[in-house]
C-alpha positions as CSV (number, residue, x, y, z in Angstrom):
1,M,3.4,21.1,-43.9
2,A,1.4,23.2,-46.3
3,E,1.6,27.0,-46.2
4,P,-1.5,29.0,-45.1
5,S,-1.6,30.8,-48.5
6,K,-0.5,30.1,-52.0
7,K,0.1,32.0,-55.2
8,I,-2.1,31.7,-58.2
9,H,-2.4,33.4,-61.6
10,L,-5.7,35.0,-62.5
11,R,-7.3,37.5,-64.9
12,K,-8.2,40.8,-63.3
13,I,-11.0,42.5,-65.3
14,Q,-11.6,46.2,-64.9
15,K,-13.6,48.5,-67.0
16,N,-12.2,48.4,-70.6
17,E,-9.1,46.5,-69.4
18,E,-8.1,42.9,-68.6
19,I,-4.7,41.9,-67.2
20,L,-3.0,38.7,-65.9
21,I,-1.8,39.0,-62.3
22,E,-0.4,36.9,-59.5
23,D,-2.3,36.9,-56.3
24,S,-2.5,35.0,-53.0
25,V,-5.4,32.8,-51.8
26,A,-6.0,31.2,-48.4
27,V,-5.3,27.5,-48.3
28,E,-8.2,25.2,-47.3
29,E,-7.5,21.5,-46.7
30,P,-9.2,18.7,-44.7
31,L,-7.8,17.6,-41.4
32,E,-9.0,14.4,-39.8
33,I,-9.1,14.4,-35.9
34,R,-8.6,11.0,-34.3
35,V,-8.8,9.9,-30.7
36,E,-7.1,6.7,-29.7
37,G,-6.7,6.0,-33.5
38,K,-10.4,6.3,-34.2
39,S,-11.7,9.1,-36.5
40,V,-14.0,11.5,-34.7
41,A,-14.2,14.5,-37.0
42,I,-13.0,15.9,-40.3
43,V,-12.6,19.7,-40.5
44,M,-11.8,21.9,-43.4
45,R,-9.1,24.2,-42.1
46,T,-6.1,26.4,-43.0
47,P,-2.9,24.4,-42.4
48,G,-0.9,25.3,-39.3
49,N,-1.2,24.8,-35.6
50,D,-3.1,21.6,-36.1
51,K,-2.3,20.2,-32.7
52,E,-3.8,23.2,-31.1
53,L,-6.9,22.9,-33.3
54,A,-7.4,19.3,-32.3
55,A,-6.9,19.9,-28.6
56,G,-9.1,23.0,-28.6
57,F,-11.8,21.0,-30.4
58,L,-11.8,18.3,-27.8
59,L,-11.9,20.8,-25.0
60,S,-14.8,22.8,-26.4
61,E,-16.7,19.5,-27.1
62,G,-16.4,18.7,-23.4
63,V,-14.3,15.5,-24.0
64,I,-11.4,16.8,-22.0
65,T,-11.0,19.5,-19.3
66,N,-7.3,20.0,-19.0
67,S,-4.0,19.2,-20.6
68,K,-3.2,16.4,-18.1
69,E,-5.9,14.3,-19.8
70,I,-3.8,14.2,-23.0
71,F,-0.9,11.7,-23.1
72,E,0.3,12.5,-26.6
73,I,-0.6,14.3,-29.8
74,S,0.9,13.2,-33.1
75,E,0.6,14.8,-36.5
76,C,0.8,12.5,-39.6
77,L,0.4,12.7,-43.3
78,S,-2.0,10.0,-44.5
79,R,-1.0,8.3,-47.8
80,A,-2.7,5.8,-50.0
81,N,0.7,4.5,-51.0
82,D,4.3,5.6,-50.7
83,S,4.0,8.5,-53.2
84,E,0.4,9.7,-53.1
85,E,-0.6,12.3,-50.4
86,T,-4.3,11.9,-49.4
87,G,-4.6,14.3,-46.4
88,N,-3.5,15.0,-42.9
89,Y,-4.6,13.8,-39.5
90,V,-3.9,14.5,-35.9
91,D,-4.2,11.6,-33.4
92,I,-4.7,12.3,-29.7
93,I,-3.9,9.6,-27.2
94,L,-5.6,10.2,-23.8
95,T,-4.2,9.3,-20.4
96,K,-7.3,7.3,-19.7
97,G,-8.2,6.2,-23.2
98,T,-9.9,3.0,-22.0
99,E,-12.5,5.2,-20.2
100,F,-13.3,7.4,-23.2
101,D,-16.8,7.3,-24.5
102,F,-16.9,8.3,-28.2
103,K,-20.5,9.3,-27.9
104,N,-19.4,12.3,-25.9
105,L,-18.1,13.9,-29.1
106,T,-21.6,14.4,-30.5
107,R,-23.3,16.0,-27.5
108,H,-22.2,19.5,-28.2
109,V,-22.1,19.6,-32.0
110,Y,-24.6,22.4,-32.7
111,T,-25.6,23.1,-36.3
112,S,-27.6,26.0,-37.8
113,S,-31.0,27.1,-36.7
114,S,-32.5,25.0,-39.4
115,C,-31.8,21.8,-37.4
116,G,-34.7,22.7,-35.2
117,I,-32.9,22.8,-31.9
118,C,-34.7,24.8,-29.2
119,G,-32.6,27.8,-28.1
120,K,-33.4,27.4,-24.4
121,A,-32.7,23.7,-24.5
122,T,-29.4,24.2,-26.4
123,I,-28.2,26.8,-23.8
124,E,-29.2,24.5,-20.9
125,S,-27.4,21.6,-22.5
126,A,-24.1,23.6,-22.8
127,M,-24.4,24.9,-19.2
128,M,-24.5,21.3,-17.9
129,E,-20.9,20.9,-19.2
130,F,-19.6,24.4,-18.9
131,P,-21.1,26.2,-15.8
132,K,-21.6,30.0,-16.0
133,L,-19.0,32.3,-14.7
134,E,-19.4,33.4,-11.0
135,K,-19.7,37.0,-11.9
136,R,-19.5,39.3,-14.9
137,N,-16.1,41.0,-15.2
138,D,-15.8,44.8,-15.6
139,I,-14.6,46.0,-18.9
140,I,-12.2,48.9,-19.7
141,E,-13.7,50.6,-22.7
142,K,-10.6,52.4,-23.9
143,K,-8.6,49.1,-24.1
144,I,-11.4,47.3,-25.9
145,L,-11.8,50.1,-28.5
146,D,-8.1,49.9,-29.4
147,M,-8.2,46.1,-30.1
148,P,-9.5,46.0,-33.7
149,E,-6.5,48.0,-35.0
150,K,-4.1,45.7,-33.2
151,L,-5.9,42.7,-34.5
152,L,-5.7,43.9,-38.1
153,S,-2.0,44.7,-37.8
154,A,-1.4,41.1,-36.6
155,Q,-3.4,39.3,-39.3
156,E,-0.4,38.4,-41.5
157,T,-2.1,35.9,-43.8
158,F,-5.3,38.0,-44.1
159,K,-3.1,40.8,-45.4
160,K,-2.0,38.5,-48.3
161,T,-5.4,36.9,-49.0
162,G,-8.3,38.8,-47.5
163,G,-9.9,35.5,-47.0
164,L,-9.3,34.4,-43.4
165,H,-11.1,34.7,-40.0
166,A,-9.1,35.5,-36.9
167,S,-9.4,35.0,-33.2
168,A,-7.1,36.9,-30.9
169,L,-6.7,36.7,-27.1
170,F,-5.8,39.9,-25.3
171,D,-4.4,40.3,-21.8
172,Q,-5.5,42.8,-19.1
173,N,-3.3,45.5,-20.6
174,G,-5.0,45.2,-23.9
175,E,-2.1,43.5,-25.7
176,I,-2.4,40.4,-27.9
177,I,-1.2,37.2,-26.3
178,I,-2.0,34.9,-29.2
179,I,-3.7,35.2,-32.6
180,R,-4.8,32.4,-35.0
181,E,-6.2,32.7,-38.5
182,D,-8.2,30.1,-40.4
183,V,-10.8,29.8,-43.2
184,G,-13.2,28.6,-40.5
185,R,-13.9,31.0,-37.6
186,H,-14.6,28.0,-35.3
187,N,-11.2,26.6,-36.2
188,A,-9.5,29.9,-35.5
189,L,-11.0,29.9,-32.0
190,D,-10.2,26.2,-31.4
191,K,-6.6,26.9,-32.2
192,V,-6.5,29.8,-29.6
193,I,-8.2,27.6,-27.0
194,G,-5.9,24.7,-27.9
195,F,-2.8,26.9,-27.4
196,A,-4.1,27.9,-23.9
197,L,-4.8,24.3,-23.1
198,L,-1.5,22.9,-24.1
199,Y,0.5,25.7,-22.3
200,D,-1.6,25.3,-19.1
201,K,-3.1,28.8,-19.3
202,L,-6.7,27.8,-18.6
203,P,-9.0,29.2,-17.4
204,L,-8.6,32.4,-19.3
205,S,-10.4,34.4,-16.6
206,N,-8.5,37.6,-17.1
207,H,-8.6,37.8,-20.9
208,T,-10.6,39.2,-23.7
209,L,-11.4,37.4,-27.0
210,L,-11.7,39.4,-30.2
211,L,-13.3,37.7,-33.2
212,S,-12.9,39.2,-36.7
213,G,-16.4,38.4,-37.8
214,R,-19.9,37.8,-36.4
215,I,-20.5,36.1,-33.1
216,S,-22.5,32.9,-33.1
217,F,-23.7,30.7,-30.2
218,E,-21.1,28.1,-30.9
219,L,-18.3,30.7,-30.5
220,M,-19.8,31.8,-27.2
221,Q,-20.0,28.2,-26.0
222,K,-16.4,27.5,-26.9
223,S,-15.2,30.7,-25.2
224,L,-17.1,29.7,-22.0
225,A,-15.4,26.3,-22.1
226,A,-12.1,28.2,-21.9
227,G,-13.3,30.5,-19.1
228,I,-13.2,33.6,-21.2
229,P,-15.2,36.4,-19.6
230,T,-15.4,38.9,-22.4
231,V,-16.0,38.2,-26.1
232,A,-15.9,41.0,-28.7
233,G,-16.6,40.8,-32.4
234,I,-16.1,43.2,-35.3
235,S,-19.5,42.2,-36.6
236,A,-22.9,41.3,-35.1
237,P,-23.9,38.6,-32.6
238,S,-26.8,36.3,-33.1
239,S,-29.8,36.3,-30.8
240,L,-28.8,33.0,-29.3
241,A,-25.3,34.3,-28.7
242,V,-26.7,37.2,-26.7
243,D,-29.0,34.9,-24.7
244,F,-26.1,32.6,-24.0
245,A,-23.8,35.4,-22.8
246,R,-26.4,36.8,-20.5
247,K,-27.0,33.4,-18.9
248,S,-23.3,32.6,-18.7
249,N,-22.3,35.9,-17.1
250,Q,-20.0,36.7,-20.1
251,N,-19.6,40.2,-21.5
252,L,-20.6,40.3,-25.2
253,I,-19.5,43.1,-27.4
254,G,-20.5,43.5,-31.1
255,F,-19.9,46.0,-33.9
256,L,-16.5,46.8,-32.4
257,R,-15.1,49.2,-35.1
258,N,-14.5,52.8,-35.8
259,N,-14.1,53.5,-32.1
260,T,-17.6,52.4,-31.3
261,M,-19.1,49.2,-29.8
262,N,-22.4,47.7,-28.7
263,L,-22.5,46.1,-25.3
264,Y,-25.2,43.4,-25.2
265,T,-24.9,42.2,-21.6
266,Q,-24.8,45.2,-19.4
267,S,-27.3,48.1,-19.1
């Protein structure tokens, strides 16, 4: 399996000086996700935890709801012939594969605002599959404010490359349960959700999710699929993310840095 980072040589140019150095960059490679042997998606991701990524993707797409619906997950290296590598794929076999409707995979694939989807309609469509939480959980501000430093300390590949997003799940004591890094922030979250799914930890009703970047609608929707009541981000949320959080009874925290935070869902 490929490493999440690799060494390269490059020219570093400073004022009146140019030197040749070795540096690390984050690896980005395609991963094909298959269900019952049929290709359903190709994602550009950082290698590692690919089974979690595929499982989390299917859960957040509403295709499966628990680990019992998965019979087997296999990882394979695709080859054009015996010597040429052409990419990687993960194949998920479902316990009731004959009942699987492949059209389900396209129902919750939301793109950017340029696609013309109405915000209200988008939120209502997601709520049909992932009902809102019964109530909004209380938050403990001190524990939340301490999380960014813990996240940064745990981002091993980011320390080498400076080029990865991270999603981290914290318990009620404010300690990291799991962290995943990836070039795609959606992939990093799918890996966290997939971990929880495969180890029967869902729903994550007593946990807090911390994202290393901005918070989009898609990330809020994925977190609701996993039952996460509190989502925090180092950067800003989008307007649709805020609307979604308020309707889903999730806590949404943005600009969590330098011992400050913005709380968008409680007044």
